ROTI-802079 format. One record per residue (C-alpha): residue in one letter; x, y, z. Coordinates in Angstrom, 3 decimals, always signed. Each point is the difference from the previous one (the first is absolute). Layout:
! residues N
PT   resn         xx         yy         zz
PT      a          X          Y          Z
...
***
This chain:
! residues 398
PT   resn         xx         yy         zz
PT      m    +82.535   +101.307    +88.829
PT      t     -1.189     +3.618     +0.123
PT      p     -3.722     +0.223     +0.906
PT      t     -2.283     +1.802     -2.432
PT      a     -2.266     +2.835     +1.082
PT      a     -2.942     -2.409     -0.165
PT      e     +1.780     -2.482     +2.246
PT      q     +0.787     +2.739     +2.492
PT      a     -3.620     +1.112     -0.016
PT      s     -1.224     -3.558     +0.547
PT      t     +2.158     -0.348     +3.120
PT      g     -0.772     +3.454     +1.338
PT      t     +3.596     +1.146     -0.402
PT      t     +1.539     +3.035     -1.622
PT      g     +3.436     +0.767     -1.361
PT      v     +3.170     +0.357     +2.017
PT      l     +0.318     +3.314     +1.809
PT      a     +2.885     +2.286     -1.094
PT      a     +1.666     -2.833     -1.941
PT      t     +2.219     +0.153     -3.043
PT      d     -1.660     -0.937     -3.281
PT      a     +1.436     -3.530     +0.100
PT      a     -1.627     -0.716     +3.388
PT      s     -3.129     +2.130     -0.242
PT      t     -2.400     -2.780     -1.017
PT      g     +1.296     -2.400     +2.611
PT      p     +1.973     -2.910     -1.477
PT      e     +1.207     -2.424     +2.652
PT      h     +3.548     +0.439     -1.303
PT      v     +1.084     +2.969     -2.082
PT      e     +2.105     -1.313     -2.856
PT      e     +0.465     +3.308     -1.814
PT      p     +3.062     +2.185     +0.545
PT      v     -0.723     +3.214     +1.919
PT      a     +2.251     +3.058     -0.048
PT      y     +0.067     +0.679     +3.741
PT      d     +2.022     +3.057     +0.943
PT      a     +0.253     -0.444     +3.789
PT      i     -0.432     -2.451     +2.868
PT      v     -1.934     +0.698     +3.206
PT      l     +0.933     -2.000     +3.101
PT      a     -2.974     -0.127     +2.382
PT      s     +0.299     -1.087     +3.618
PT      f     -1.636     +0.072     +3.411
PT      g     +2.110     +2.688     +1.668
PT      g     +1.060     +0.329     +3.608
PT      p     +0.824     +2.537     +2.709
PT      e     +3.492     +1.424     +0.230
PT      g     -0.138     +1.454     +3.514
PT      q     -1.923     -0.165     +3.261
PT      d     -2.284     +2.888     -0.962
PT      d     -1.011     -1.823     -3.184
PT      v     -1.230     -3.192     +1.662
PT      i     -3.595     +0.818     +0.990
PT      p     -0.802     +2.098     -3.124
PT      f     +1.402     -2.813     -2.141
PT      l     -2.059     -2.659     +1.780
PT      r     -3.131     +2.107     -0.361
PT      n     +0.657     +0.127     -3.732
PT      v     +0.377     -3.787     -0.049
PT      t     -3.252     -0.654     +1.872
PT      r     -2.191     +2.661     -1.592
PT      g     -3.252     -1.375     -1.335
PT      r     +0.678     -3.548     +1.217
PT      g     -2.306     -0.080     +3.009
PT      i     +2.929     -0.625     +2.357
PT      p     -0.579     +1.223     +3.586
PT      d     +1.545     +3.366     +0.890
PT      e     +2.188     -1.599     +2.640
PT      r     +1.669     -2.354     -2.475
PT      p     +2.571     +2.555     -1.289
PT      e     +1.101     +0.611     +3.575
PT      e     +0.413     -3.742     +0.555
PT      v     +2.148     -0.386     -3.108
PT      a     +2.013     +3.187     +0.565
PT      h     +2.333     -1.678     +2.491
PT      h     +1.231     -2.310     -2.784
PT      y     +1.331     +3.044     -1.838
PT      r     +1.125     +1.812     +3.131
PT      a     +2.177     -2.988     +0.884
PT      f     +1.951     +0.857     -3.166
PT      g     +0.200     +3.732     +0.684
PT      g     -3.217     +0.714     -1.885
PT      v     +1.670     -0.960     -3.267
PT      s     -1.375     -2.707     -2.269
PT      p     +2.667     -1.640     -2.158
PT      i     -2.195     +0.100     -3.075
PT      n     +0.829     +3.455     -1.370
PT      a     +3.742     -0.601     +0.205
PT      q     -0.547     -3.356     -1.669
PT      n     -1.976     +1.624     -2.794
PT      r     +2.707     +2.587     -0.553
PT      a     +2.476     -2.855     -0.313
PT      l     -2.328     -1.930     -2.321
PT      k     -0.575     +3.036     -2.209
PT      a     +3.765     +0.524     -0.259
PT      a     +0.558     -3.685     -0.764
PT      i     -2.647     +0.008     -2.745
PT      e     +1.519     +3.141     -1.490
PT      a     +3.442     -1.613     +0.036
PT      e     -1.326     -3.142     -1.703
PT      l     -1.807     +2.066     -2.630
PT      d     +3.188     +1.950     -0.618
PT      r     +2.053     -3.212     -0.213
PT      r     -2.321     -1.263     -2.737
PT      g     -0.104     +3.329     -1.807
PT      i     -3.720     +0.551     +0.654
PT      g     -0.801     +3.702     +0.197
PT      l     -3.021     -0.017     +2.308
PT      p     -0.029     +2.270     +3.069
PT      v     -1.458     -1.342     +3.246
PT      y     -2.392     +1.982     +2.207
PT      w     -1.052     -1.175     +3.451
PT      g     -3.149     +0.698     +2.003
PT      n     -1.809     -1.520     +2.986
PT      r     -3.526     -0.716     +1.136
PT      n     +0.248     +1.149     +3.603
PT      w     +3.010     +2.280     +0.497
PT      g     +2.292     +2.265     -1.930
PT      p     +1.047     -0.002     -2.699
PT      m     -3.611     -0.468     -1.033
PT      l     -1.041     -1.598     -3.269
PT      a     -1.759     +3.167     -1.154
PT      d     +3.283     +1.893     +0.330
PT      a     +1.782     -2.641     -2.080
PT      l     -2.587     +0.387     -2.772
PT      r     +0.307     +3.779     +0.086
PT      e     +3.772     -0.302     -0.287
PT      a     -0.244     -2.417     -2.910
PT      a     -2.511     +2.173     -1.838
PT      a     +2.073     +3.154     +0.563
PT      a     +2.950     -1.778     -1.599
PT      g     -2.113     -0.630     -3.098
PT      h     -0.765     -3.672     +0.498
PT      r     -3.379     -1.300     -1.134
PT      s     +0.098     -3.835     -0.126
PT      l     +0.963     -1.524     +3.336
PT      l     +0.493     -3.573     +1.153
PT      g     -0.668     -0.687     +3.662
PT      i     +1.765     -2.447     +2.300
PT      a     -1.451     -0.636     +3.451
PT      t     +2.117     -1.382     +2.826
PT      s     -2.400     -2.881     +0.458
PT      a     +0.073     -3.297     -1.837
PT      y     -3.357     -1.682     +0.693
PT      s     -3.693     +0.383     -0.827
PT      s     -2.305     +1.466     +2.621
PT      y     -1.738     +3.285     +0.644
PT      s     +2.805     +1.590     +2.027
PT      s     +2.840     -1.469     -2.051
PT      c     -1.336     +0.631     -3.501
PT      r     -3.355     +1.678     -0.519
PT      q     +0.617     +2.678     +2.632
PT      y     +3.169     +1.026     -1.840
PT      r     -2.034     +0.223     -3.189
PT      e     -2.475     +2.181     +1.895
PT      d     +2.880     +2.105     +1.320
PT      f     +1.069     +0.765     -3.567
PT      a     -3.563     +0.902     -1.012
PT      r     -0.470     +2.225     +3.052
PT      a     +3.338     +1.724     -0.611
PT      l     -0.972     +0.718     -3.611
PT      e     -3.261     +1.543     +1.195
PT      e     +1.672     +1.957     +2.818
PT      t     +2.613     +1.486     -2.313
PT      g     -2.323     +0.719     -2.898
PT      l     +2.229     -2.143     -2.217
PT      a     -2.633     -2.583     -0.946
PT      g     -0.173     +1.327     -3.534
PT      t     +3.735     +0.478     -0.310
PT      l     +1.735     -3.119     +1.325
PT      r     -0.591     -3.576     -1.042
PT      i     +1.071     -2.639     +2.492
PT      d     +0.297     -3.768     -0.303
PT      k     +1.367     -2.342     +2.670
PT      v     +2.249     -3.052     -0.187
PT      r     -1.566     -3.332     +0.886
PT      q     +0.068     -1.412     +3.517
PT      y     +3.379     -1.688     +0.226
PT      f     -0.408     -2.545     +2.807
PT      d     +1.360     -2.783     -2.210
PT      h     +2.477     +1.939     -2.119
PT      p     +3.460     -1.612     +0.251
PT      g     +1.549     +3.226     +1.258
PT      f     -2.324     +0.078     +2.996
PT      v     +0.204     -3.720     +0.759
PT      a     +3.795     -0.417     -0.207
PT      p     +0.879     +1.937     +3.192
PT      f     -2.381     -2.169     +2.029
PT      v     +1.518     -3.194     -1.376
PT      a     +3.450     +1.204     +1.042
PT      g     -1.328     +1.120     +3.368
PT      v     -1.589     -3.357     +0.836
PT      r     +3.085     -1.909     -1.081
PT      e     +2.280     +2.171     +2.140
PT      g     -2.468     +0.100     +2.873
PT      l     -0.198     -3.774     +0.273
PT      d     +3.796     -0.142     -0.082
PT      e     +0.040     +2.389     +2.964
PT      v     -2.576     -2.049     +1.898
PT      a     +2.213     -3.065     -0.398
PT      e     +3.030     +1.972     +1.137
PT      r     -1.751     +1.529     +3.012
PT      l     -1.554     -3.302     +1.116
PT      p     +2.579     -2.738     -0.588
PT      g     -1.648     -3.369     -0.484
PT      v     -3.427     +1.456     -0.804
PT      e     -2.137     -2.171     -2.274
PT      l     -1.249     +2.660     -2.386
PT      q     -2.839     -2.023     -1.488
PT      r     -1.392     -0.842     +3.441
PT      e     +1.074     +2.828     +2.283
PT      a     -0.108     +3.054     -2.256
PT      r     -2.781     +1.828     -1.841
PT      v     +0.007     +2.684     -2.645
PT      l     -2.705     +2.589     +0.634
PT      f     -0.804     +2.174     -3.001
PT      t     -1.544     +3.179     +1.359
PT      t     -2.107     +2.677     -1.605
PT      h     -2.310     +2.794     +1.083
PT      s     -3.381     -1.284     +1.090
PT      i     -3.003     +1.597     -1.704
PT      p     -3.762     -0.266     +0.617
PT      t     -1.329     -3.324     -1.227
PT      a     -2.722     +1.805     -1.964
PT      d     +2.635     +1.959     -1.909
PT      a     +2.120     -3.119     -0.501
PT      a     -2.991     -1.775     -1.552
PT      r     -0.312     +2.860     -2.511
PT      s     +3.665     +0.015     -1.009
PT      g     +0.563     -1.075     -3.583
PT      p     -2.721     -0.913     -2.501
PT      a     -2.656     -2.117     +1.716
PT      s     -0.411     -2.023     -3.207
PT      r     +3.365     -1.674     +0.605
PT      g     -1.229     -1.665     +3.175
PT      f     +2.957     +0.606     +2.296
PT      g     -1.827     -1.331     +3.048
PT      e     +0.406     +1.138     +3.595
PT      g     +2.148     +3.109     +0.212
PT      g     -0.525     +0.841     -3.670
PT      a     +2.878     +0.832     -2.302
PT      y     +1.871     +1.664     +2.881
PT      a     +0.493     -3.230     +1.934
PT      a     +0.338     -2.111     -3.156
PT      q     +2.836     +2.152     -1.318
PT      h     +1.912     -0.192     +3.286
PT      r     -0.449     -3.774     +0.230
PT      a     +1.144     -0.478     -3.585
PT      v     +3.143     +2.099     +0.449
PT      a     +0.803     -1.658     +3.333
PT      g     -0.248     -3.374     -1.708
PT      v     +2.499     +1.058     -2.660
PT      v     +2.419     +1.357     +2.607
PT      m     -0.170     -3.191     +2.063
PT      e     +0.414     -2.223     -3.043
PT      r     +3.268     +1.769     -0.796
PT      a     +1.407     +0.599     +3.461
PT      g     -2.060     -1.747     +2.662
PT      r     +1.810     -3.344     +0.456
PT      g     -3.296     -1.662     +0.816
PT      v     -0.628     +2.215     +3.046
PT      p     -3.753     +0.410     +0.660
PT      w     -1.418     +3.482     -0.601
PT      e     -3.122     +2.032     +0.652
PT      l     -1.502     +3.280     -1.157
PT      v     -0.780     +2.196     +3.014
PT      y     -1.179     +3.562     +0.456
PT      q     +0.978     +3.055     +2.007
PT      s     -0.899     +3.629     +0.701
PT      h     -3.748     -0.457     +0.518
PT      s     -1.275     +3.561     +0.475
PT      g     -3.785     -0.124     -0.327
PT      p     -2.728     -0.042     +2.660
PT      p     -0.420     -3.294     +1.904
PT      s     -3.425     -0.502     -1.596
PT      q     +1.520     -0.172     -3.492
PT      p     +1.414     -3.385     -1.092
PT      w     +3.547     +0.155     -1.398
PT      l     +2.179     -2.659     -1.574
PT      e     +1.592     -2.409     +2.472
PT      p     +2.014     -1.605     +1.569
PT      d     +1.946     +2.777     +1.665
PT      v     +3.765     -0.502     -0.018
PT      n     +0.215     +0.161     +3.798
PT      d     -2.711     -2.617     +0.430
PT      a     +1.804     -2.227     -2.502
PT      i     +3.284     +0.297     +1.902
PT      r     -1.670     -0.947     +3.295
PT      r     -1.711     -2.979     -1.613
PT      l     +3.180     -1.231     -1.630
PT      a     +1.901     +0.245     +3.290
PT      g     -2.574     -2.347     +1.486
PT      e     +0.640     -2.419     -2.858
PT      g     +3.712     -0.203     +0.733
PT      v     +1.243     +2.429     -2.630
PT      r     +3.316     +1.578     +1.025
PT      a     +0.436     +2.633     -2.719
PT      v     -2.142     +2.115     -2.313
PT      l     +1.252     +1.844     -3.055
PT      l     -2.134     +3.085     -0.581
PT      v     -0.231     +0.931     -3.684
PT      p     -1.747     +3.372     -0.586
PT      l     -1.335     -1.097     -3.379
PT      g     -2.641     +2.713     -0.150
PT      f     +2.445     +2.906     +0.280
PT      v     +2.388     +1.550     -2.497
PT      s     +2.113     +1.704     +2.684
PT      d     +0.371     +0.257     +3.769
PT      h     -3.165     +1.958     +0.748
PT      m     -0.956     +0.794     +3.573
PT      e     -2.159     -3.125     -0.033
PT      v     +3.176     -2.021     -0.576
PT      k     +2.158     +1.871     +2.503
PT      w     -2.633     -0.003     +2.758
PT      d     -2.412     -2.871     -0.616
PT      l     +2.698     -2.516     -0.924
PT      d     +3.338     +1.229     +1.326
PT      t     -1.532     +1.152     +3.294
PT      e     -3.317     -1.691     +0.811
PT      a     +0.374     -3.364     -1.749
PT      t     +3.602     -0.346     +1.141
PT      t     -1.060     +0.731     +3.583
PT      t     -2.749     -2.606     -0.245
PT      a     +2.536     -2.570     -1.212
PT      e     +2.350     +0.815     +2.867
PT      e     -2.831     -0.408     +2.497
PT      v     -0.768     -3.524     -1.228
PT      g     +3.614     -1.059     -0.455
PT      v     +0.104     +0.004     -3.809
PT      l     +2.806     +1.439     -2.116
PT      a     -1.441     +2.545     -2.452
PT      l     +1.990     +1.276     -2.970
PT      r     -1.252     +2.369     -2.673
PT      t     +1.001     +0.040     -3.681
PT      p     +0.594     +3.266     -1.920
PT      t     -2.595     +1.762     -2.112
PT      p     +0.883     +0.803     -3.635
PT      g     +0.865     +3.641     +0.813
PT      i     +2.458     +1.024     -2.696
PT      d     +1.219     -3.495     -0.806
PT      p     +1.402     +0.163     -3.556
PT      a     -2.347     -2.758     -1.205
PT      y     -3.033     +1.889     +1.315
PT      v     +1.073     +3.347     -1.458
PT      s     +0.820     -1.589     -3.337
PT      g     -3.383     -1.717     +0.036
PT      l     -1.832     +3.297     +0.494
PT      v     +1.799     +1.448     -2.998
PT      d     -0.885     -3.128     -1.975
PT      l     -3.654     +0.681     +0.826
PT      v     +0.350     +3.528     -1.329
PT      l     +1.509     -1.280     -3.251
PT      e     -2.715     -2.647     -0.215
PT      r     -2.565     +2.774     -0.353
PT      r     +2.149     +2.420     -1.976
PT      d     +0.799     -2.648     -2.595
PT      g     -3.349     -1.832     +0.023
PT      v     +1.600     -3.358     +0.829
PT      p     -2.295     -2.888     -1.023
PT      t     -1.677     -1.739     +2.934
PT      a     +1.606     -3.335     -0.839
PT      e     +3.449     +1.562     +0.422
PT      r     -0.667     +1.553     +3.402
PT      p     +1.640     -1.783     +2.940
PT      a     -2.122     -1.326     +2.858
PT      e     +1.098     -2.475     +2.659
PT      t     -3.493     -1.341     +0.769
PT      a     -2.927     -1.248     -2.043
PT      l     -2.007     +3.045     +1.138
PT      g     +1.973     +2.433     -2.113
PT      p     +0.967     +2.008     -1.844
PT      w     -2.602     +2.197     +1.714
PT      y     -2.162     +2.515     -1.832
PT      d     +1.281     +3.317     -1.347
PT      v     -3.548     +1.335     +0.243
PT      c     -1.951     -1.174     +3.047
PT      r     -3.245     -1.808     -0.686
PT      p     -3.426     +1.516     +0.749
PT      g     -0.777     -0.040     +3.715
PT      c     +3.453     -1.204     +0.990
PT      c     +1.009     +0.675     +3.628
PT      e     -3.093     +1.890     +1.109
PT      n     +0.064     +1.426     +3.499
PT      a     -2.922     -1.779     +1.669
PT      r     -0.912     +3.013     +2.128
PT      l     +0.767     +2.922     -2.320
PT      g     -1.060     -1.492     -3.322
PT      f     +1.401     +1.188     -3.314
PT      r     +1.719     +3.328     -0.517
PT      p     +1.747     +1.328     -3.127
PT      a     +3.237     -1.877     -0.708
PT      i     +2.519     -0.031     -2.839
PT      a     +1.421     -3.096     -1.696
PT      g     -3.142     -2.092     +0.224
PT      l     -3.341     -0.445     -1.709
PT      q     -2.626     +1.846     +1.975
PT      p     -1.352     -0.492     +2.552
***
């Protein structure tokens, strides 16, 4: 139900920044058709050469209170791959795949792409869209879950880009809902777990999967204070907030369909904050060491928190976690990320049509009881505990 002006005033909220008319007063789900004329794909960005690495990492860590030496510590992850993160190439492939799927369905919406931390920047994408005459844009972020860095920060990126370009009064931008439990996102993980367990059985003849194997669903760790603020507090998600609850719910669906009764856990990776700041645990490497001590012979690593093979997947899982497993005598296999899997790409286009056509909430697919997630984020959702609230599109302020 759309809140009235009086209701917004009573909760200390205001309308939705830079939104289309259908979303401007903040309904949880927008069930009115909207004549969008372009799509904007927003992502994290990554270096594409050795000279890019340190400037890129400084962009990533700006304003986060991370020690100056941290970029230097992380730089060797990128340098091990020639200074090139896979993410930009993956986004080029994803953009092309979305365009091909739109064309296949006869949907005439151009796709623009911009990043948070490295070129092409989001501001440039908005300038390009505006120069082409587009005015009503629908954003897709390459992140499926609710947290500050995976949702609200992208909404802030859009707001900052509008301000930076002077297009705040020209462009209107909405954003598709978080799609952690959309069938298109979930399906590749189901297939990956099924195939991964088959490979474990093939690589370790005679292994008792239910006793000697574990499925470890991995995602990026975030500060516990930010996790607690993810999703509307009124829903009572418990420890880890909506961020952890969404991952657990999706993991449960995947295991129900493909897990063969193998035990599973949700673990975390890529902790990057100061030691004094609590982050979500357990760490994937600690989990592998513990499981080795319990007699586990194989772990299947499922990068549930990632839409493609980011550097955190290539380094933190394929390099560090795999090395840890080798050191303790455990076989470690890793399932694919969605990437440009046809189900995932088709699902993203479905999300676009959901908003273009104003699909009723009851007809929107969701694989868990937590969804379908909100089109317009709720007041206070996913606050950064240290930075507080900054202007953001696609959500009731603050």
